PyMOL Python script that loads the backbone (N, CA, C, O; Angstrom):
from pymol import cmd

cmd.read_pdbstr("""\
ATOM      1  N   UNK A   1     106.366 102.153  93.599  1.00  0.00           N
ATOM      2  CA  UNK A   1     104.956 102.183  93.406  1.00  0.00           C
ATOM      3  C   UNK A   1     104.731 103.327  95.061  1.00  0.00           C
ATOM      4  O   UNK A   1     104.415 104.508  95.199  1.00  0.00           O
ATOM      5  N   UNK A   2     105.001 102.483  95.814  1.00  0.00           N
ATOM      6  CA  UNK A   2     104.902 103.514  97.494  1.00  0.00           C
ATOM      7  C   UNK A   2     105.606 104.468  97.428  1.00  0.00           C
ATOM      8  O   UNK A   2     105.146 105.553  97.782  1.00  0.00           O
ATOM      9  N   UNK A   3     106.978 104.363  96.942  1.00  0.00           N
ATOM     10  CA  UNK A   3     107.532 105.734  96.958  1.00  0.00           C
ATOM     11  C   UNK A   3     107.053 107.035  95.598  1.00  0.00           C
ATOM     12  O   UNK A   3     107.403 108.212  95.680  1.00  0.00           O
ATOM     13  N   UNK A   4     106.523 106.677  94.864  1.00  0.00           N
ATOM     14  CA  UNK A   4     105.970 107.188  94.144  1.00  0.00           C
ATOM     15  C   UNK A   4     104.766 107.816  94.953  1.00  0.00           C
ATOM     16  O   UNK A   4     104.642 109.035  94.836  1.00  0.00           O
ATOM     17  N   UNK A   5     103.926 107.194  95.703  1.00  0.00           N
ATOM     18  CA  UNK A   5     102.577 107.844  96.172  1.00  0.00           C
ATOM     19  C   UNK A   5     102.889 108.608  97.041  1.00  0.00           C
ATOM     20  O   UNK A   5     102.100 109.515  97.308  1.00  0.00           O
ATOM     21  N   UNK A   6     104.450 108.466  97.949  1.00  0.00           N
ATOM     22  CA  UNK A   6     104.348 109.184  98.820  1.00  0.00           C
ATOM     23  C   UNK A   6     105.138 110.791  98.282  1.00  0.00           C
ATOM     24  O   UNK A   6     104.825 111.878  98.768  1.00  0.00           O
ATOM     25  N   UNK A   7     106.089 110.616  97.301  1.00  0.00           N
ATOM     26  CA  UNK A   7     106.178 111.578  96.442  1.00  0.00           C
ATOM     27  C   UNK A   7     104.812 112.485  96.095  1.00  0.00           C
ATOM     28  O   UNK A   7     104.728 113.685  96.356  1.00  0.00           O
ATOM     29  N   UNK A   8     104.060 111.918  95.641  1.00  0.00           N
ATOM     30  CA  UNK A   8     102.804 112.842  95.347  1.00  0.00           C
ATOM     31  C   UNK A   8     102.005 113.044  96.646  1.00  0.00           C
ATOM     32  O   UNK A   8     101.111 113.848  96.386  1.00  0.00           O
ATOM     33  N   UNK A   9     101.959 112.755  97.614  1.00  0.00           N
ATOM     34  CA  UNK A   9     101.443 113.237  98.901  1.00  0.00           C
ATOM     35  C   UNK A   9     102.248 114.325  99.623  1.00  0.00           C
ATOM     36  O   UNK A   9     101.929 115.196 100.433  1.00  0.00           O
ATOM     37  N   UNK A  10     103.244 114.018  99.124  1.00  0.00           N
ATOM     38  CA  UNK A  10     104.515 115.178  99.786  1.00  0.00           C
ATOM     39  C   UNK A  10     104.057 116.587  98.926  1.00  0.00           C
ATOM     40  O   UNK A  10     103.580 117.622  99.392  1.00  0.00           O
ATOM     41  N   UNK A  11     104.333 116.295  97.685  1.00  0.00           N
ATOM     42  CA  UNK A  11     104.110 117.284  96.568  1.00  0.00           C
ATOM     43  C   UNK A  11     102.635 117.953  97.019  1.00  0.00           C
ATOM     44  O   UNK A  11     102.739 119.126  97.375  1.00  0.00           O
ATOM     45  N   UNK A  12     101.399 117.441  97.056  1.00  0.00           N
ATOM     46  CA  UNK A  12     100.104 118.261  97.106  1.00  0.00           C
ATOM     47  C   UNK A  12     100.387 118.834  98.730  1.00  0.00           C
ATOM     48  O   UNK A  12      99.941 119.956  98.969  1.00  0.00           O
ATOM     49  N   UNK A  13     101.003 118.213  99.685  1.00  0.00           N
ATOM     50  CA  UNK A  13     100.990 118.681 100.812  1.00  0.00           C
ATOM     51  C   UNK A  13     101.820 120.185 100.794  1.00  0.00           C
ATOM     52  O   UNK A  13     101.352 121.282 101.098  1.00  0.00           O
ATOM     53  N   UNK A  14     102.997 119.913 100.405  1.00  0.00           N
ATOM     54  CA  UNK A  14     103.439 121.401  99.860  1.00  0.00           C
ATOM     55  C   UNK A  14     102.802 122.416  99.314  1.00  0.00           C
ATOM     56  O   UNK A  14     102.766 123.532  99.833  1.00  0.00           O
ATOM     57  N   UNK A  15     102.092 122.028  97.918  1.00  0.00           N
ATOM     58  CA  UNK A  15     101.544 122.959  97.398  1.00  0.00           C
ATOM     59  C   UNK A  15     100.238 123.627  98.132  1.00  0.00           C
ATOM     60  O   UNK A  15      99.950 124.823  98.082  1.00  0.00           O
ATOM     61  N   UNK A  16      99.640 122.792  98.697  1.00  0.00           N
ATOM     62  CA  UNK A  16      99.018 123.020  99.654  1.00  0.00           C
ATOM     63  C   UNK A  16      98.956 124.486 100.659  1.00  0.00           C
ATOM     64  O   UNK A  16      98.197 125.454 100.713  1.00  0.00           O
ATOM     65  N   UNK A  17     100.198 124.049 101.399  1.00  0.00           N
ATOM     66  CA  UNK A  17     100.755 124.995 102.352  1.00  0.00           C
ATOM     67  C   UNK A  17     101.314 126.242 101.783  1.00  0.00           C
ATOM     68  O   UNK A  17     101.207 127.290 102.420  1.00  0.00           O
ATOM     69  N   UNK A  18     102.029 126.199 100.385  1.00  0.00           N
ATOM     70  CA  UNK A  18     102.148 127.373  99.324  1.00  0.00           C
ATOM     71  C   UNK A  18     101.088 128.124  99.559  1.00  0.00           C
ATOM     72  O   UNK A  18     101.021 129.117 100.284  1.00  0.00           O
ATOM     73  N   UNK A  19     100.315 127.659  98.970  1.00  0.00           N
ATOM     74  CA  UNK A  19      98.695 128.382  98.530  1.00  0.00           C
ATOM     75  C   UNK A  19      98.059 128.961  99.813  1.00  0.00           C
ATOM     76  O   UNK A  19      97.284 129.901  99.634  1.00  0.00           O
ATOM     77  N   UNK A  20      98.336 128.407 101.499  1.00  0.00           N
ATOM     78  CA  UNK A  20      98.097 129.035 102.040  1.00  0.00           C
ATOM     79  C   UNK A  20      98.685 130.261 102.767  1.00  0.00           C
ATOM     80  O   UNK A  20      98.074 131.128 103.392  1.00  0.00           O
ATOM     81  N   UNK A  21     100.154 130.126 102.519  1.00  0.00           N
ATOM     82  CA  UNK A  21     101.072 130.962 102.805  1.00  0.00           C
ATOM     83  C   UNK A  21     101.067 132.053 101.906  1.00  0.00           C
ATOM     84  O   UNK A  21     101.562 133.057 102.418  1.00  0.00           O
ATOM     85  N   UNK A  22     100.694 132.198 100.793  1.00  0.00           N
ATOM     86  CA  UNK A  22     100.615 133.231  99.669  1.00  0.00           C
ATOM     87  C   UNK A  22      99.202 133.836  99.818  1.00  0.00           C
ATOM     88  O   UNK A  22      99.234 135.066  99.843  1.00  0.00           O
ATOM     89  N   UNK A  23      98.236 133.410  99.902  1.00  0.00           N
ATOM     90  CA  UNK A  23      96.772 133.897 100.297  1.00  0.00           C
ATOM     91  C   UNK A  23      96.985 134.768 101.530  1.00  0.00           C
ATOM     92  O   UNK A  23      96.484 135.893 101.544  1.00  0.00           O
ATOM     93  N   UNK A  24      97.914 134.186 102.886  1.00  0.00           N
ATOM     94  CA  UNK A  24      98.194 135.048 103.952  1.00  0.00           C
ATOM     95  C   UNK A  24      98.914 135.851 103.670  1.00  0.00           C
ATOM     96  O   UNK A  24      98.440 136.725 104.397  1.00  0.00           O
ATOM     97  N   UNK A  25      99.633 136.271 103.242  1.00  0.00           N
ATOM     98  CA  UNK A  25     100.564 137.236 102.973  1.00  0.00           C
ATOM     99  C   UNK A  25      99.916 138.392 101.780  1.00  0.00           C
ATOM    100  O   UNK A  25     100.733 139.148 101.254  1.00  0.00           O
ATOM    101  N   UNK A  26      99.082 138.451 101.555  1.00  0.00           N
ATOM    102  CA  UNK A  26      98.620 139.319 100.237  1.00  0.00           C
ATOM    103  C   UNK A  26      98.443 140.730 100.519  1.00  0.00           C
ATOM    104  O   UNK A  26      97.380 141.307 100.289  1.00  0.00           O
ATOM    105  N   UNK A  27      99.230 141.167 100.899  1.00  0.00           N
ATOM    106  CA  UNK A  27      99.589 143.003 101.448  1.00  0.00           C
ATOM    107  C   UNK A  27     100.514 143.639 100.033  1.00  0.00           C
ATOM    108  O   UNK A  27     101.519 143.096  99.575  1.00  0.00           O
ATOM    109  N   UNK A  28     100.064 144.540  99.661  1.00  0.00           N
ATOM    110  CA  UNK A  28     100.547 145.161  98.462  1.00  0.00           C
ATOM    111  C   UNK A  28     101.999 145.755  98.742  1.00  0.00           C
ATOM    112  O   UNK A  28     102.674 146.112  97.777  1.00  0.00           O
ATOM    113  N   UNK A  29     102.497 145.871 100.042  1.00  0.00           N
ATOM    114  CA  UNK A  29     104.101 145.871 100.249  1.00  0.00           C
ATOM    115  C   UNK A  29     104.381 144.918 100.218  1.00  0.00           C
ATOM    116  O   UNK A  29     105.579 145.021 100.484  1.00  0.00           O
ATOM    117  N   UNK A  30     104.101 143.411 100.016  1.00  0.00           N
ATOM    118  CA  UNK A  30     104.780 142.342  99.712  1.00  0.00           C
ATOM    119  C   UNK A  30     104.613 141.870  98.385  1.00  0.00           C
ATOM    120  O   UNK A  30     104.297 140.690  98.235  1.00  0.00           O
ATOM    121  N   UNK A  31     104.752 142.497  97.540  1.00  0.00           N
ATOM    122  CA  UNK A  31     104.493 142.215  96.249  1.00  0.00           C
ATOM    123  C   UNK A  31     106.030 142.329  95.184  1.00  0.00           C
ATOM    124  O   UNK A  31     106.059 142.222  93.958  1.00  0.00           O
ATOM    125  N   UNK A  32     106.789 142.488  95.788  1.00  0.00           N
ATOM    126  CA  UNK A  32     107.982 141.974  95.144  1.00  0.00           C
ATOM    127  C   UNK A  32     108.393 141.055  94.874  1.00  0.00           C
ATOM    128  O   UNK A  32     108.097 140.120  95.617  1.00  0.00           O
ATOM    129  N   UNK A  33     109.261 140.768  93.733  1.00  0.00           N
ATOM    130  CA  UNK A  33     109.352 139.191  93.132  1.00  0.00           C
ATOM    131  C   UNK A  33     110.329 138.648  94.325  1.00  0.00           C
ATOM    132  O   UNK A  33     110.039 137.515  94.709  1.00  0.00           O
ATOM    133  N   UNK A  34     111.422 139.262  94.963  1.00  0.00           N
ATOM    134  CA  UNK A  34     112.621 138.785  95.922  1.00  0.00           C
ATOM    135  C   UNK A  34     111.987 138.427  96.767  1.00  0.00           C
ATOM    136  O   UNK A  34     112.262 137.281  97.121  1.00  0.00           O
ATOM    137  N   UNK A  35     110.585 139.284  97.724  1.00  0.00           N
ATOM    138  CA  UNK A  35     109.996 138.643  98.871  1.00  0.00           C
ATOM    139  C   UNK A  35     109.336 137.552  98.652  1.00  0.00           C
ATOM    140  O   UNK A  35     109.311 136.751  99.586  1.00  0.00           O
ATOM    141  N   UNK A  36     108.722 137.247  97.572  1.00  0.00           N
ATOM    142  CA  UNK A  36     107.629 136.072  97.165  1.00  0.00           C
ATOM    143  C   UNK A  36     108.447 134.573  96.810  1.00  0.00           C
ATOM    144  O   UNK A  36     108.038 133.489  97.225  1.00  0.00           O
ATOM    145  N   UNK A  37     109.763 134.763  95.902  1.00  0.00           N
ATOM    146  CA  UNK A  37     110.536 133.858  95.805  1.00  0.00           C
ATOM    147  C   UNK A  37     110.956 133.600  97.370  1.00  0.00           C
ATOM    148  O   UNK A  37     110.789 132.446  97.764  1.00  0.00           O
ATOM    149  N   UNK A  38     111.407 134.414  98.168  1.00  0.00           N
ATOM    150  CA  UNK A  38     111.829 133.800  99.479  1.00  0.00           C
ATOM    151  C   UNK A  38     111.102 133.114 100.177  1.00  0.00           C
ATOM    152  O   UNK A  38     111.473 132.077 100.728  1.00  0.00           O
ATOM    153  N   UNK A  39     109.715 133.706 100.265  1.00  0.00           N
ATOM    154  CA  UNK A  39     108.581 133.149 100.869  1.00  0.00           C
ATOM    155  C   UNK A  39     108.146 131.613 100.079  1.00  0.00           C
ATOM    156  O   UNK A  39     107.556 130.896 100.888  1.00  0.00           O
ATOM    157  N   UNK A  40     108.269 131.094  98.989  1.00  0.00           N
ATOM    158  CA  UNK A  40     107.969 130.069  98.372  1.00  0.00           C
ATOM    159  C   UNK A  40     109.075 129.003  98.483  1.00  0.00           C
ATOM    160  O   UNK A  40     108.776 127.814  98.602  1.00  0.00           O
ATOM    161  N   UNK A  41     110.242 129.391  98.448  1.00  0.00           N
ATOM    162  CA  UNK A  41     111.349 128.449  98.456  1.00  0.00           C
ATOM    163  C   UNK A  41     111.440 128.393 100.194  1.00  0.00           C
ATOM    164  O   UNK A  41     111.644 127.307 100.737  1.00  0.00           O
ATOM    165  N   UNK A  42     111.301 129.438 100.868  1.00  0.00           N
ATOM    166  CA  UNK A  42     111.649 128.758 102.315  1.00  0.00           C
ATOM    167  C   UNK A  42     110.461 127.899 102.714  1.00  0.00           C
ATOM    168  O   UNK A  42     110.720 126.804 103.215  1.00  0.00           O
ATOM    169  N   UNK A  43     109.444 128.184 102.588  1.00  0.00           N
ATOM    170  CA  UNK A  43     108.295 127.296 102.768  1.00  0.00           C
ATOM    171  C   UNK A  43     108.317 125.996 102.283  1.00  0.00           C
ATOM    172  O   UNK A  43     107.998 125.071 103.030  1.00  0.00           O
ATOM    173  N   UNK A  44     108.644 125.804 101.150  1.00  0.00           N
ATOM    174  CA  UNK A  44     108.944 124.777 100.084  1.00  0.00           C
ATOM    175  C   UNK A  44     110.021 123.654 100.861  1.00  0.00           C
ATOM    176  O   UNK A  44     109.699 122.468 100.938  1.00  0.00           O
ATOM    177  N   UNK A  45     111.119 124.079 101.334  1.00  0.00           N
ATOM    178  CA  UNK A  45     112.537 123.525 101.894  1.00  0.00           C
ATOM    179  C   UNK A  45     111.966 123.190 103.215  1.00  0.00           C
ATOM    180  O   UNK A  45     111.962 121.995 103.508  1.00  0.00           O
ATOM    181  N   UNK A  46     111.508 123.993 104.022  1.00  0.00           N
ATOM    182  CA  UNK A  46     110.885 123.916 105.146  1.00  0.00           C
ATOM    183  C   UNK A  46     109.966 122.659 105.459  1.00  0.00           C
ATOM    184  O   UNK A  46     110.184 121.881 106.387  1.00  0.00           O
ATOM    185  N   UNK A  47     108.908 122.563 104.561  1.00  0.00           N
ATOM    186  CA  UNK A  47     108.223 121.558 104.463  1.00  0.00           C
ATOM    187  C   UNK A  47     108.521 120.164 103.825  1.00  0.00           C
ATOM    188  O   UNK A  47     107.879 119.114 103.858  1.00  0.00           O
ATOM    189  N   UNK A  48     109.569 120.460 103.303  1.00  0.00           N
ATOM    190  CA  UNK A  48     109.985 119.075 103.093  1.00  0.00           C
ATOM    191  C   UNK A  48     110.699 118.522 104.187  1.00  0.00           C
ATOM    192  O   UNK A  48     110.436 117.404 104.629  1.00  0.00           O
ATOM    193  N   UNK A  49     111.866 119.478 104.785  1.00  0.00           N
ATOM    194  CA  UNK A  49     112.521 118.708 105.728  1.00  0.00           C
ATOM    195  C   UNK A  49     111.256 118.106 106.918  1.00  0.00           C
ATOM    196  O   UNK A  49     111.294 117.094 107.618  1.00  0.00           O
ATOM    197  N   UNK A  50     110.091 119.259 106.796  1.00  0.00           N
ATOM    198  CA  UNK A  50     109.578 118.609 108.300  1.00  0.00           C
ATOM    199  C   UNK A  50     108.813 117.192 108.147  1.00  0.00           C
ATOM    200  O   UNK A  50     108.455 116.411 109.029  1.00  0.00           O
ATOM    201  N   UNK A  51     108.626 117.083 106.192  1.00  0.00           N
ATOM    202  CA  UNK A  51     107.855 115.603 106.112  1.00  0.00           C
ATOM    203  C   UNK A  51     108.867 114.611 106.260  1.00  0.00           C
ATOM    204  O   UNK A  51     108.666 113.635 106.983  1.00  0.00           O
ATOM    205  N   UNK A  52     110.143 114.800 105.523  1.00  0.00           N
ATOM    206  CA  UNK A  52     110.934 114.107 105.702  1.00  0.00           C
ATOM    207  C   UNK A  52     111.461 113.225 107.118  1.00  0.00           C
ATOM    208  O   UNK A  52     111.667 112.016 107.231  1.00  0.00           O
ATOM    209  N   UNK A  53     111.609 114.503 108.294  1.00  0.00           N
ATOM    210  CA  UNK A  53     111.773 114.070 109.864  1.00  0.00           C
ATOM    211  C   UNK A  53     110.432 113.664 110.136  1.00  0.00           C
ATOM    212  O   UNK A  53     110.352 112.917 111.110  1.00  0.00           O
ATOM    213  N   UNK A  54     109.761 113.832 109.781  1.00  0.00           N
ATOM    214  CA  UNK A  54     108.261 112.974 110.456  1.00  0.00           C
ATOM    215  C   UNK A  54     108.295 111.734 110.203  1.00  0.00           C
ATOM    216  O   UNK A  54     108.196 110.838 111.041  1.00  0.00           O
ATOM    217  N   UNK A  55     108.455 111.589 108.898  1.00  0.00           N
ATOM    218  CA  UNK A  55     108.151 109.920 108.234  1.00  0.00           C
ATOM    219  C   UNK A  55     109.458 109.315 108.722  1.00  0.00           C
ATOM    220  O   UNK A  55     109.525 108.097 108.888  1.00  0.00           O
ATOM    221  N   UNK A  56     110.426 110.049 108.942  1.00  0.00           N
ATOM    222  CA  UNK A  56     111.904 109.045 109.646  1.00  0.00           C
ATOM    223  C   UNK A  56     111.295 108.561 110.976  1.00  0.00           C
ATOM    224  O   UNK A  56     111.327 107.367 111.273  1.00  0.00           O
ATOM    225  N   UNK A  57     110.660 109.628 111.888  1.00  0.00           N
ATOM    226  CA  UNK A  57     110.557 109.621 113.072  1.00  0.00           C
ATOM    227  C   UNK A  57     109.402 108.332 113.463  1.00  0.00           C
ATOM    228  O   UNK A  57     109.455 107.572 114.430  1.00  0.00           O
ATOM    229  N   UNK A  58     108.366 108.380 112.369  1.00  0.00           N
ATOM    230  CA  UNK A  58     107.204 107.188 112.500  1.00  0.00           C
ATOM    231  C   UNK A  58     107.956 106.172 111.907  1.00  0.00           C
ATOM    232  O   UNK A  58     107.283 105.145 112.001  1.00  0.00           O
ATOM    233  N   UNK A  59     108.992 105.948 111.355  1.00  0.00           N
ATOM    234  CA  UNK A  59     109.084 104.469 110.519  1.00  0.00           C
ATOM    235  C   UNK A  59     110.115 103.743 112.173  1.00  0.00           C
ATOM    236  O   UNK A  59     110.098 102.599 112.626  1.00  0.00           O
ATOM    237  N   UNK A  60     110.733 104.737 112.571  1.00  0.00           N
ATOM    238  CA  UNK A  60     111.528 104.093 113.944  1.00  0.00           C
ATOM    239  C   UNK A  60     110.243 104.021 114.847  1.00  0.00           C
ATOM    240  O   UNK A  60     109.598 102.973 114.894  1.00  0.00           O
ATOM    241  N   UNK A  61     109.910 105.016 115.488  1.00  0.00           N
ATOM    242  CA  UNK A  61     108.523 104.763 116.589  1.00  0.00           C
ATOM    243  C   UNK A  61     107.843 102.883 116.103  1.00  0.00           C
ATOM    244  O   UNK A  61     107.771 101.913 116.857  1.00  0.00           O
ATOM    245  N   UNK A  62     107.453 102.970 114.610  1.00  0.00           N
ATOM    246  CA  UNK A  62     106.987 101.675 114.065  1.00  0.00           C
ATOM    247  C   UNK A  62     107.798 100.500 114.739  1.00  0.00           C
ATOM    248  O   UNK A  62     107.384  99.773 115.642  1.00  0.00           O
ATOM    249  N   UNK A  63     109.119 100.450 114.083  1.00  0.00           N
ATOM    250  CA  UNK A  63     109.969  99.469 114.689  1.00  0.00           C
ATOM    251  C   UNK A  63     110.123  99.232 116.082  1.00  0.00           C
ATOM    252  O   UNK A  63     110.410  98.091 116.445  1.00  0.00           O
ATOM    253  N   UNK A  64     109.930 100.407 117.156  1.00  0.00           N
ATOM    254  CA  UNK A  64     110.262 100.207 118.715  1.00  0.00           C
ATOM    255  C   UNK A  64     109.057  99.461 118.941  1.00  0.00           C
ATOM    256  O   UNK A  64     109.110  98.430 119.612  1.00  0.00           O
ATOM    257  N   UNK A  65     107.812  99.933 118.378  1.00  0.00           N
ATOM    258  CA  UNK A  65     106.325  99.232 118.934  1.00  0.00           C
ATOM    259  C   UNK A  65     106.388  97.817 118.696  1.00  0.00           C
ATOM    260  O   UNK A  65     105.786  97.011 119.406  1.00  0.00           O
ATOM    261  N   UNK A  66     106.944  97.567 117.933  1.00  0.00           N
ATOM    262  CA  UNK A  66     107.249  95.873 117.130  1.00  0.00           C
ATOM    263  C   UNK A  66     108.027  95.412 118.091  1.00  0.00           C
ATOM    264  O   UNK A  66     107.618  94.371 118.605  1.00  0.00           O
ATOM    265  N   UNK A  67     108.994  95.835 118.493  1.00  0.00           N
ATOM    266  CA  UNK A  67     110.357  95.473 119.302  1.00  0.00           C
ATOM    267  C   UNK A  67     109.261  95.331 120.957  1.00  0.00           C
ATOM    268  O   UNK A  67     109.335  94.345 121.690  1.00  0.00           O
ATOM    269  N   UNK A  68     108.655  96.118 121.138  1.00  0.00           N
ATOM    270  CA  UNK A  68     108.075  96.163 122.837  1.00  0.00           C
ATOM    271  C   UNK A  68     106.948  94.981 122.483  1.00  0.00           C
ATOM    272  O   UNK A  68     106.730  94.101 123.315  1.00  0.00           O
ATOM    273  N   UNK A  69     106.275  95.007 121.262  1.00  0.00           N
ATOM    274  CA  UNK A  69     105.257  93.960 121.240  1.00  0.00           C
ATOM    275  C   UNK A  69     105.860  92.753 121.285  1.00  0.00           C
ATOM    276  O   UNK A  69     105.446  91.773 121.905  1.00  0.00           O
ATOM    277  N   UNK A  70     106.874  92.826 120.605  1.00  0.00           N
ATOM    278  CA  UNK A  70     107.789  90.711 120.692  1.00  0.00           C
ATOM    279  C   UNK A  70     108.198  90.863 121.979  1.00  0.00           C
ATOM    280  O   UNK A  70     107.799  89.909 122.646  1.00  0.00           O
ATOM    281  N   UNK A  71     108.818  91.647 122.616  1.00  0.00           N
ATOM    282  CA  UNK A  71     109.512  91.414 123.900  1.00  0.00           C
ATOM    283  C   UNK A  71     108.136  90.793 125.219  1.00  0.00           C
ATOM    284  O   UNK A  71     108.275  89.839 125.983  1.00  0.00           O
ATOM    285  N   UNK A  72     107.058  91.596 125.114  1.00  0.00           N
ATOM    286  CA  UNK A  72     105.633  91.514 125.673  1.00  0.00           C
ATOM    287  C   UNK A  72     105.384  89.832 125.307  1.00  0.00           C
ATOM    288  O   UNK A  72     105.874  88.936 125.994  1.00  0.00           O
ATOM    289  N   UNK A  73     104.510  89.592 124.065  1.00  0.00           N
ATOM    290  CA  UNK A  73     104.667  88.022 123.927  1.00  0.00           C
ATOM    291  C   UNK A  73     105.337  87.390 124.039  1.00  0.00           C
ATOM    292  O   UNK A  73     105.047  86.218 123.799  1.00  0.00           O
ATOM    293  N   UNK A  74     106.844  87.762 124.530  1.00  0.00           N
ATOM    294  CA  UNK A  74     107.765  86.493 124.981  1.00  0.00           C
ATOM    295  C   UNK A  74     107.541  86.616 126.376  1.00  0.00           C
ATOM    296  O   UNK A  74     107.484  85.549 126.988  1.00  0.00           O
ATOM    297  N   UNK A  75     107.401  87.655 127.020  1.00  0.00           N
ATOM    298  CA  UNK A  75     107.435  87.569 128.830  1.00  0.00           C
ATOM    299  C   UNK A  75     105.881  87.184 129.136  1.00  0.00           C
ATOM    300  O   UNK A  75     105.483  86.794 130.234  1.00  0.00           O
ATOM    301  N   UNK A  76     105.325  87.304 128.340  1.00  0.00           N
ATOM    302  CA  UNK A  76     103.705  86.527 128.688  1.00  0.00           C
ATOM    303  C   UNK A  76     104.063  85.253 128.431  1.00  0.00           C
ATOM    304  O   UNK A  76     103.856  84.538 129.412  1.00  0.00           O
ATOM    305  N   UNK A  77     104.546  84.647 127.448  1.00  0.00           N
ATOM    306  CA  UNK A  77     104.764  83.128 127.142  1.00  0.00           C
ATOM    307  C   UNK A  77     105.294  82.618 128.339  1.00  0.00           C
ATOM    308  O   UNK A  77     104.617  81.822 128.989  1.00  0.00           O
ATOM    309  N   UNK A  78     106.491  82.988 128.750  1.00  0.00           N
ATOM    310  CA  UNK A  78     107.382  82.745 129.961  1.00  0.00           C
ATOM    311  C   UNK A  78     106.469  82.988 131.145  1.00  0.00           C
ATOM    312  O   UNK A  78     106.526  82.153 132.048  1.00  0.00           O
ATOM    313  N   UNK A  79     105.824  83.776 131.246  1.00  0.00           N
ATOM    314  CA  UNK A  79     104.890  83.334 132.648  1.00  0.00           C
ATOM    315  C   UNK A  79     103.941  82.421 132.390  1.00  0.00           C
ATOM    316  O   UNK A  79     103.672  81.686 133.340  1.00  0.00           O
ATOM    317  N   UNK A  80     103.258  82.218 131.227  1.00  0.00           N
ATOM    318  CA  UNK A  80     102.324  81.445 131.272  1.00  0.00           C
ATOM    319  C   UNK A  80     103.120  79.958 131.527  1.00  0.00           C
ATOM    320  O   UNK A  80     103.032  79.311 132.571  1.00  0.00           O
ATOM    321  N   UNK A  81     103.604  79.721 130.802  1.00  0.00           N
ATOM    322  CA  UNK A  81     104.450  78.316 130.591  1.00  0.00           C
ATOM    323  C   UNK A  81     105.056  78.295 132.284  1.00  0.00           C
ATOM    324  O   UNK A  81     105.350  77.132 132.558  1.00  0.00           O
ATOM    325  N   UNK A  82     105.223  78.902 133.047  1.00  0.00           N
ATOM    326  CA  UNK A  82     106.215  78.862 134.209  1.00  0.00           C
ATOM    327  C   UNK A  82     107.616  79.015 134.221  1.00  0.00           C
ATOM    328  O   UNK A  82     108.185  78.735 135.276  1.00  0.00           O
ATOM    329  N   UNK A  83     108.370  79.449 133.147  1.00  0.00           N
ATOM    330  CA  UNK A  83     109.834  79.272 133.333  1.00  0.00           C
ATOM    331  C   UNK A  83     110.322  80.592 133.578  1.00  0.00           C
ATOM    332  O   UNK A  83     111.523  80.779 133.775  1.00  0.00           O
TER     333      UNK A  83
END
""", "prot")
cmd.dss("prot")
cmd.show_as("cartoon", "prot")
cmd.util.cbc("prot")
cmd.orient("prot")
């Protein structure tokens, strides 16, 4: 269920960014199909990679934060007990 929700979030994010990119490049000289194809797929792949990287990094940072909190709790416990 969580993986499906994550996929929907990523799809919506990519779609919104693609619409913004296409709206920003609305010049008549760029109406050929090849340029639009490159723009759409380049943006899609780039956003998917950025999304994947961000979630991998946040998961690692979350793991490091838990480790740091655990070490701090252990140190405080040892200081309060006097050992």
